N, C-alpha and C positions, 0 to 999 in steps of 0.2 A: 258505396261498393256492395254488392249482392254476397250471400253467404258462399261459401264454396266448400267442397268436398274432395279428395283426393283419389281419384281413379288410378289402380294399377293394370297393365295388360299383362300377364305371365308368359303371354305367347310370344308378344312383341317385345317386352321388356321397354315397356313406356310406360310414363306416368302422365297423365293429365288432370286440369284442374277445371273440375264441372260446377256450375251452379247447383244451389241445391233448389228443390222444387217446394212447391208453397207445402207440400202436403207434410214432406221434409222438415222443413222450418216450423210449420204449426206443433211436427211431432216433437221437435227438438225444445219449443217453447214450453209444451205441455209437459215434458219432462223436468224439465228446469223449475214449471212451480211446483211440482209433486216434490222435488227435492227440497224446495223451498220449506215445503209444508213439513215434509218429515223431519228435519232438521228440529223445526220449532217445535214439534210433536215429541221429539229425544230429549230437547230441551228440558221442556216442562214436565216430560218424567223423570228425570235426573234432579230435576229444583224440586219435585214433590217428592220422591225419595227421599232427599237430603233432609226435608222439611220434616220428614216422619219420623229420619232418626235422630233429629235435635229433638225432636217431643217425646221419644222414648229415652232417651240420655237424661232427657230435665224431668222427667217423669221418676225414672230410676234414682237420680239424686236427692229427689224429692221425697220417695218413700212412695208415692202414688202406684196403683195399677196402672199396668199396660194392658190396652186395647191388643187383641187378638193380631191386627194389623201389624201395631207396634213390636209385637213382641217376633212375629215373622220376620219381621225387617232384621234384628237384630241377631236371628238365628240363621238365617239364609245369607 
């Protein structure tokens, strides 16, 4: 079954289902791929921030000096 879109005609007050064009399908797939990449990047950034905070906490508890980046994560 091909992918469909809903088209509503306001003047006639009718709804119809129309197959997506090849360009619309390609755009939809590109957007889905971009979303997956964006989600992976956000997850990686969150993991990096958590690791940086954990490193800063461990250094504070051990009495070691923090890097500027670690200090900024604690302040921000």
